[in-house]
C-alpha positions in Angstrom: -81.9 -71.1 -42.9 -83.6 -69.6 -45.3 -86.6 -72.1 -46.2 -86.7 -73.7 -49.2 -90.3 -71.4 -50.4 -88.2 -68.1 -49.9 -84.9 -69.3 -51.9 -87.2 -70.3 -54.8 -88.7 -66.7 -54.6 -85.3 -65.4 -54.8 -84.4 -67.0 -57.8 -87.6 -66.9 -59.4 -86.6 -63.0 -59.4 -83.1 -63.4 -60.5 -84.1 -65.1 -63.3 -86.9 -62.8 -63.8 -83.9 -60.1 -63.9 -82.4 -62.4 -66.6 -85.3 -62.7 -69.0 -85.6 -59.4 -69.0 -82.5 -58.5 -69.7 -82.8 -60.7 -72.5 -86.0 -59.5 -73.8 -84.6 -55.4 -73.6 -81.4 -56.6 -75.2 -83.6 -58.3 -78.0 -85.5 -55.4 -78.2 -82.6 -52.4 -78.8 -81.6 -54.5 -81.5 -84.6 -54.7 -83.5 -85.0 -50.8 -82.5 -81.9 -49.4 -81.8 -82.4 -45.9 -79.6 -81.2 -42.5 -80.9 -78.2 -43.0 -77.8 -76.3 -45.7 -79.0 -75.2 -46.2 -74.9 -79.0 -46.3 -74.3 -78.6 -50.0 -76.2 -76.4 -51.3 -73.5 -78.4 -49.2 -70.7 -81.8 -51.0 -71.2 -80.4 -54.6 -70.9 -78.5 -53.6 -67.4 -81.4 -52.2 -65.9 -83.2 -55.2 -66.7 -81.5 -57.4 -64.6 -82.1 -55.9 -61.4 -85.4 -54.0 -62.7 -87.0 -57.3 -64.4 -90.0 -56.4 -65.5 -90.7 -52.9 -64.4 -88.0 -52.3 -67.2 -89.7 -53.5 -69.8 -92.3 -51.5 -68.7 -90.2 -48.4 -68.2 -88.3 -49.0 -71.8 -91.8 -49.1 -73.4 -93.5 -46.1 -72.0 -90.4 -44.1 -72.7 -90.3 -45.5 -76.9 -93.6 -44.2 -76.9 -92.4 -40.7 -76.8 -90.7 -38.3 -78.9 -86.4 -37.8 -77.8 -87.0 -35.5 -75.6 -90.9 -35.2 -75.2 -91.5 -37.5 -72.3 -92.7 -36.7 -69.7 -90.2 -34.9 -67.1 -91.1 -37.6 -64.2 -89.9 -40.0 -66.6 -87.2 -38.9 -68.0 -85.9 -38.7 -64.2 -86.3 -42.4 -64.4 -84.2 -42.9 -67.6 -81.8 -40.1 -65.8 -81.6 -43.1 -62.9 -81.4 -45.9 -64.8 -78.6 -44.6 -67.6 -76.6 -43.8 -63.9 -77.7 -46.8 -62.4 -76.4 -49.1 -65.8 -72.7 -48.5 -65.3 -73.5 -48.9 -61.2 -74.8 -52.2 -61.9 -72.1 -53.0 -64.2 -69.0 -51.8 -62.3 -71.0 -54.2 -58.9 -71.6 -57.0 -61.2 -67.6 -57.1 -62.8 -66.1 -55.7 -58.8 -68.3 -59.1 -57.3 -67.5 -61.2 -59.7 -63.5 -60.5 -59.8 -63.9 -60.6 -56.2 -65.0 -64.3 -56.3 -62.6 -65.5 -58.4 -59.6 -63.7 -57.4 -59.6 -62.7 -53.7 -56.4 -61.1 -53.8 -57.5 -57.8 -55.1 -59.2 -57.1 -52.5 -55.7 -56.3 -50.8 -55.2 -53.8 -53.9 -58.5 -51.7 -52.6 -57.5 -51.8 -48.7 -58.0 -55.1 -47.1 -55.6 -55.5 -44.2 -54.3 -51.7 -44.6 -57.7 -49.2 -44.2 -59.9 -52.3 -43.6 -59.9 -55.4 -41.6 -63.2 -56.3 -43.3 -62.7 -57.6 -47.1 -66.4 -56.8 -47.5 -65.3 -53.0 -47.2 -62.4 -53.6 -49.5 -64.8 -55.1 -51.7 -67.2 -52.3 -51.2 -64.4 -49.8 -52.6 -63.7 -52.1 -55.4 -67.4 -52.0 -56.6 -67.2 -47.7 -56.0 -64.1 -47.6 -58.2 -65.5 -49.7 -61.1 -68.8 -48.1 -60.7 -67.6 -44.7 -60.6 -65.4 -45.1 -63.8 -67.9 -47.3 -65.6 -70.7 -44.4 -64.7 -68.6 -41.9 -65.6 -68.5 -43.4 -69.1 -72.2 -44.2 -69.3 -72.6 -40.5 -69.0 -69.2 -39.3 -71.2 -70.6 -41.5 -74.1 -74.0 -39.3 -74.3 -72.9 -36.1 -73.3 -70.4 -35.4 -75.7 -72.0 -36.8 -78.9 -74.9 -35.2 -78.3 -72.9 -31.4 -77.5 -70.2 -32.7 -80.3 -67.2 -32.3 -77.1 -63.9 -33.3 -77.1 -62.5 -35.9 -75.1 -61.7 -33.3 -72.7 -64.5 -31.4 -72.0 -66.7 -34.4 -72.4 -64.7 -36.6 -69.2 -65.3 -33.2 -67.3 -68.7 -32.6 -68.6 -69.4 -36.1 -67.5 -68.4 -35.4 -64.3 -70.9 -33.0 -63.3 -74.1 -34.5 -64.6 -72.9 -38.1 -63.2 -70.9 -37.8 -59.8 -73.6 -36.7 -57.6 -76.2 -39.1 -59.1 -73.6 -41.7 -59.1 -73.0 -41.7 -54.9 -76.3 -41.2 -54.8 -77.0 -44.2 -55.8 -74.3 -46.2 -54.5 -75.2 -45.3 -51.2 -78.5 -46.3 -51.5 -76.8 -49.4 -52.9 -74.4 -50.1 -50.1 -77.6 -48.8 -47.2 -79.2 -51.9 -48.7 -75.8 -54.5 -49.0 -75.2 -53.3 -45.3 -78.6 -54.0 -43.7 -78.2 -58.0 -44.9 -74.6 -58.5 -44.3 -74.7 -57.2 -40.8 -78.0 -57.6 -39.8 -79.4 -60.3 -41.8 -76.1 -62.9 -42.6 -73.2 -63.0 -44.5 -73.4 -64.0 -48.2 -70.8 -64.2 -51.0 -71.5 -64.0 -54.6 -71.8 -67.2 -55.7 -75.1 -67.5 -53.6 -78.6 -67.3 -54.9 -78.7 -64.9 -52.1 -76.4 -62.2 -52.5 -78.1 -61.3 -55.7 -81.2 -61.4 -54.8 -80.2 -58.4 -52.7 -77.8 -56.8 -54.9 -81.3 -56.7 -57.1 -83.1 -55.0 -53.9 -80.0 -52.8 -53.7 -80.0 -51.1 -56.8 -83.8 -50.3 -56.8 -83.0 -48.4 -53.6 -80.1 -47.3 -55.5 -82.4 -45.6 -57.8 -84.9 -44.3 -55.0 -81.9 -42.5 -53.9 -80.8 -41.2 -57.2 -83.8 -40.2 -58.1 -84.0 -37.3 -56.5 -80.8 -35.9 -57.6 -81.5 -36.5 -61.0 -84.7 -34.6 -60.6 -82.5 -31.3 -59.6 -79.6 -32.7 -62.6 -82.6 -32.0 -65.0 -83.9 -29.4 -63.6 -80.6 -27.0 -63.9 -79.6 -28.1 -67.4 -76.3 -30.1 -66.1 -77.9 -33.5 -67.0 -79.7 -34.1 -70.9 -82.7 -34.6 -70.9 -83.3 -38.6 -72.5 
């Protein structure tokens, strides 16, 4: 049984994420970024980053495009990747909640005996597809690439980052689900755990994004 005070703090964290997402949505509506896709990225990052995401947005916005300090550009690149992952996970977990039979399409009773693993498979598929889409709409316009070349470039730029992000996220969720107690998407505890898991995804993907930017595989923002 979770103490009431802890439940309150978890609710406060989720509320802070929602409020931060709205603040960032308003900020990019008032002053759209050079990259159109970033107008979607920042509100999504706010959902798990909370006030830190607002600070990062303002700090990055203080520099001309592509002129921010390198560690800051790496943070934004990681957030760009994480936004697609976050949206995919949000859609997947909500879908599982309202339509549990979807898990059978992703290996339940064939590949997996545990519903949670089928759910994570769905999470990964949607996170990967949306993450690559987010990267495509960054790279293709800047490099003047057609659909085929743009998709190839997006896959090169974001696959490792996406895998690293999801690995960090799954690590935290595994600790919660198997070490602390099972939660589902209809609970405050689940979404608080997802916030923490997304921050872990950011931490794990950060060095990967550092290398991708240094190697010129991923665009500096």
